[in-house]
N, C-alpha and C positions, 0 to 999 in steps of 0.2 A: 577367403570365406568359407567355413564350413559350412555345409549344408547336410542336414540329416534326413533322407525321404523316407518317406514312409508308405506303404502300399501293400496291397494283396495278391498282386501277381508279377512276372517278370518271362520277357521272353528270353531263351526259348524253354525253359526248366517248367514252368506254369504259368500256363496261359490258356486263359478264357475267351479274352476279346483283347481288343486295341490298347486297352491300360497295359497288358504286357508288352507290346510293342516300345509302349511310352518309358515303358521304367528301364525297359532293357536298351534304350538309344541315349536318353537324357541325361543320366549319369555320366557316362563316358563324355559325354560333347561339352557336359559342364566339367569335366577333368582336363578335356582340350583347352578349356578357355582359362587354363589356371586357377579352377576352383576345387576345393578338397571334399567330395561328396562322399558320404557312406549311405548305401542302401539297408533300409530294415524289414524284415521279412518275414512270415512264418515260415519256421523249418517243415516245410512239406516234403513229402518224402521222395517225391519227384526232384526235389533239390539235392537233397542227401545222398540218395543214390548215384548222382552224379557228379559231385563235386567234393572236394577231401575238403572237410572244415576241423578247425578247433576249439577248444572252450576258451573263452578270455572271459577272466575275471572269476566271481565264486558263484555259487548257485544264488538265485536272485529269486523273489518272490512277490505276488500280487495277490490283493482281494477281487474275487468276483461274486458280489452280495456277501454270503457268509462263509463261502469260502475260499484255502487258502490254495493258491496253486503256485507248486515251485518250476521253475525253470532254469533250463541254461541260455547262455547264449553264445551261439558257433561263430566262427568268422572263415569267408573266404573269400574269393576275390573272382570277380567277371574274367572275360578272355582279354580286357585292356585295363586290369589293372585297378578294379576301382574295387574298395571292401566291400563286401556285402554282411549284415549281421544277421543270422538266423536265430528266431525266437524258437526256441524247442522245447516242445511241450507235446510227448506222441498221443497222449490220448484226444487232443486238438487235429494234430495235424499230419498224423501217419495214418495218412488216409488214401485211397485212387485219385479223389474228388480235389478240385481247391474250396469250391462250394457247395458240390452236390453232386450226386452221380444217378447215372438213369434218368436224367430229367429231373431229377427231385432234389432242392434242395436239403442241405443235411438239417434235422430238426434242432439240433444245438447251434446253429450260427452266431446269433446273437452271442450268447455265451462264449461264444470262440473268438468272435471280433471285438468284444470288449474286453476279454483277457489280451488279445494280441495287442489294443493300444494302449491299456496299461502298461504291459511288458515292453512295449516299444517306447512309452515314455519312458520308463524308469530306464531302460537302457542311453536313452537318450541325456536323463538328468545324471547318470552314474556312470557312463561308458565312453560319451559321445562329445556331449558340451558343446553343440554345434552354434553357429552363430545364427544358422537361418532353420526352420523345420517346414519342411514341404509334405504335406501330408494329400493322397490322392483316395477320392470316391468315398463312400460310406463304408467301407470295410476298415479305412484307416481313420474314421472321423474321430472313434474317441479318443488317440494321442491328442490332436489339440486341445479336445473339448477338457480333458483333464489336467493339461498343461496350462490350462488357464484357470481352471476348478477346483482343483487339490492345491492347496495352497502350501503342501511340503514340495509341490511339484513346482508348481509357481514360482516358490523362492528361490530352488534349484536352478533355474532355466528363464529367469525374469529378464536376463538380459538378451534373448534370442528371439528374432522376427519369427512370427506363425504365420506361413503360408499354404491356402487349401484350393486343388484345384479339383475341379469337378468334370468329370467327362460323361457320365451318364445319370440326368436327373431324372430318367424313370424308375430307377433304384435308390432311394434316398434312407433306407434303416429305418422304417417306421414301425415302431412297435407299440403294444399298451402300457397304459401309465403305470401299471401294474409292474412292469421292467425297470422302473427307473432308477430302484435302489440298487439294481447290480453294480450303476456306475460308481456306487460310492462316491457321489459328490452331495452338494447342498440341496436340498428341496427346492432352495429360494432360485437353481437354476431350472426349476421347472414350471416357467413363464413362456407368456410370448416372445418376451425378450430374448429366449436362448431356446430351450427345446420343446418347449409345448405347441403341439402343432394338430389344432381340433381336437384337443381333448386326450392327443395320444404325445408320443415320447418319437422327436424326430432330429436321428443323431448328424444326418448331413446340415440340416437347418442349425443344429447346437455348432458343429464345426464352423459354419460358415460364418455364424454370429460372433463367435468367440475370436476367430484368427484374424490379425492384424490385414488381410488380403485375400479376396478371394481371387482366383482366376478361373476361365473354362479355356475350349479347344480352339475358338477361332474369335476375331474382334465381332463379324455380322450375327453371328449365335451367339455373343456376350448380350447384345442390343434384343436379339430376338427373347432368348429367357428371361430377362428382364421387363420385355413389355406386353408380352404373349400369353396369358395365362396356359394354353394350350402347348405352349412350347416350356414354359417354366415349371409346370407340376406343381402349382400351387407355392412356390417359394420365390417369384418374379418379384414378389411386395419385400421379401428379405434380400433380393439383390441390387432393388434399388436402393435400400438403404444403405449399402456400403458404400454407395456414391463412387466417388473415381478408385475408391478402393477393389472394384470389381471391373476387371478386365482380360479382354481376350487375345490369349498368343497362340498365334497358329502353331499345331505340331509342326512336325519336322517330318522328312520321309527320308527314310533308311537307304542310302544311298550305296552303301556296302553291299545291298543286297539288291536292289534293284536299279540298274546302270547296265546300259547298253553294250558298254564298251567292255567290260567284262565280265557278262553275264555267260554261265553256261549252261546254261537251261533253253538257250536259243539256237538257231539255227546258225545264225553270222554274227558276229558282236560290230556294229559300228557307233556312230555320234555325231557331232556338229561337223567333225573336220573328212570325217570318211561316211556320210549317210548312205549310201549305195547299198549295205549290209540288209538294211530295212526292205527293200523291193525283195532280197533272198527270203526272209523270214516271212514276208507277205506272202510269197509262193509257197513256203512251206507250210503254213499255216494252211492255206486253202487245200493245198495235196492232204493235210492228215484230214481234213473234215471232208473231202469228198466236194468241196467248191468249185466249180470252174473257175479258172483263172478268166479273169475277163476287166474290161477297161472301166470299172466302176467301183466307188468305194468300198471298202469291207470295216464295218463297225463293231467292236467289242463289247461286251457288258460283262463286267465281271462284280457279283454282288451279291448280298441273303436275297432270295426270292420273297420280299416280304411289300407289305404296302408302303412302310415309312422310305423305302430305296425306290420306289415309283412302280413298282411291279406291274400296278393295275391301271397308271394311266400307260404304260407301256402295251399291255392288253388292249384297251380300248382304242390306241393309237396303229394297233400294227397292222390291221388292214390297209391304212392309207400310207403306213409306210412301206410292206413290202407291193405297191403298185409304184413306187418309187424305183429308179435302176438303182438299185444296192444289196448289200448282201450283211447278213447280221448273224453274228454268233455269240449266244450267251451263256456264261458261266456259272449256273445261279443253282442256290436249292432252299430250300424254305416251308414255305407254307404249300400245303399240298395240292390245294385248289389250284393255285395258280402253277405250279410246275405241271397240275392234269393237263391244264389249258395249253401251254408252251410245246408240250409234248403234243399236243394232238394239232397244235398250229405248225411244229415241224413237219408232219405228213402233209400238211395242205402246202405248204409251200419249201414242198421239198428242195426245190434248187438255188434258194438265197436264204434257208434259214435255218441254223445247227443249234441247240441245247443241249447242256452238259450239264446235267442236276446233280452235280455231285461239286465236292471242296478237292481242287488237284491244283496244288501249287505250280507245279511245270507248267498246265494248261495254262494258268495265268499269265506266267512270265512268255510263254507263246503265243499268248492273245494280244499283252501289252505291245510286244516287238514286231507283231504280222499284223495289226491293225491301221487303220488308216485312222480312224477316228474312235472314241470311247464316249460309249452313252453311260451318262448319270442323271436322270430324271428325278430325283428326289424329291418327297414331300418333305423331309426337313435332313440337314445332314450337320450334324455339329459341327465336327472339321472334314474328314474325308482325308484318306490314302490315294486311293484310286488314283485319283484325276492328276495328283501330283507325280506318283508314279508314268502316268503316261506322257507328262509333259516331257519328264528325262528322256522318255524315249521315242520322242517328235511324234508322237499321237495326238492329237489334238479332241480334246477333250469337247463334249456336247453337253450342258450342264442346265439346270434347273438352278437360279438365282437364288439361293437359300443358305444360311451359315457359310462353312469354310468352302462351299464351291463359290459363291459370290467374291470371297478374298481373293480364290489363288486363279479365278479365269476370267479374260477380258475378251470381250466380243471382238473377233476379227475385224478389221475395216479394208476393206480390199482397195480400199481409194489411197489409204496412206500408209496402209501395212502395217499398221500397228494391233497388238492384241494376238490371243494364242486359242483362241477357242469361238466356241458359239453358245452363245446365253440366252434363256428365254426364264419369262417372270414368271407369268399364268400357268396354275397347274392345271392345264387344257389340252388337248388334243392335238387342237389349232396351233398352239403353241408350240407344242413338241414336233409337230411334223415341220413348223416353220423353221423350226432353228436346223433343223436335218437338210430341209431343202437348201437355205443358205451357205451349209457345209456342203453338200452336192454341187453348187454353182461354185465355189473357191477351188473346190477339188478339180473344176473342169477346166482352170486355168493353170498351166503346171508352172508357170514363173512365181505366180501370187501362191501358190500351195508348198514350196520350196521355201518361201519367206516365213509361211506360216510356220512350219517345222523347225526353220532357225529359231524362229521367237519361243517355242516350244522347249527345243535345247536349252535356251540362254535362262528359263525360270531356275529360279534358286529356294527352292525350300527347305533347306538341310536342317539337320538338326545343331548345328554348330552355329547356324542365324537363329533357332528357335531359345540355345542354350545362353547367349547374350543377351535377348529379350527378357528373359525371367532373369538373369543375373540384374539387368538395369532394373527391372521391378522390385528385386528384393531391395538393393539400394535404397529406392525411393521408399519404399515400409520401414526400412530401419531408421530414414528421416521424420515419417509419420507417425510412428508408434504413439499412440493414446491407451491400447488394451491394457485393462487392469482387471486384478482378481477382487472379485466381489467380497 
């Protein structure tokens, strides 16, 4: 199966968020599963200065509005041999940022990503000729739109399945109706059935409606965004309309980087057969943070300092948590008011609380390895990777039952020994403190805690598993295809 993946980010060369990690890890997993993936990306300076690339084919042109844009397709490969096709257009992509600089989006982002989508579609039609086109988020939405709505491109690729994955519904590519002609498709597509969205143009909606199938990053999140207007950001009706063509497939965890058996950033390596190194990591973490070594659980939290991640709930529950016999270390930055609160709280609870308001990858590894439990009290969480990493490190997650957290963490039952974490439903301080209290009770039983650690180690959320699920989905879509050009 030949798969053309269209996306605006890839780790490690062009990363803004979690999308980059997905595009860095999923295509190699497709390749290991026997598929033939090709990734089509903007030719950012950050990629071209780090990888050697050569031109494929001749100069190509696409129209954006009334403007004709020439571009080259450059080919390189990632570390695992997956071909990367880079759309080389210095006017749009020879910049320091991916989407913007200094906290401000580039003013021409709509034109940049309409161009990218059209150029990617042309590359697919003329050079790749895949069995499946798999586009990601709004920046790549124009590719599935024009592959279905442009008669020439449709005829060239009509045998291909078009799949579209939503990672972040908060950013949908919504623009004024006056920008619609930039797409170069017929006005008949500016309707409620396709791109029209409360009188404006919505690229994510258009791609979702025109694709053969739509996915998001966990089964529970798929249910949430299709049923809850607060989570669906206005697209809940669109996603319900897709019926069984809308699915949730869990992201994978990149165990090449996150594995305590080979992690070079932690004090000692360990794993399910030799777990004793975790105690050394715990001592190292406490020592580095100047926390007393005590027979109480050490809870880690690695997150953005935002309301979405539950930091407001933790703020409200902190007094009650600090009254328990535990220590807490936070690696979090973001909301200035929340940062200020937790820095002040660190001074107040100086014996048991440490707050690191920065991004620090090495510290994240040490916290995963050295903590007994990991706290994720998210208000909503499409998938979540941090809890998957925690499980790999034998660190039990304490999570709110939302999105991918519900799909990956099950309540530990001390009587049966089943489960791998502690889960609370209500977004309340009472529910959060209750889950932490249950963790403390389990921690006090060494035999039960060892069983819990082994349950954590046994969880498999690899990208190989995710790739197999995607390939099965693509095959199902191939058998269901009904999408036609208007």
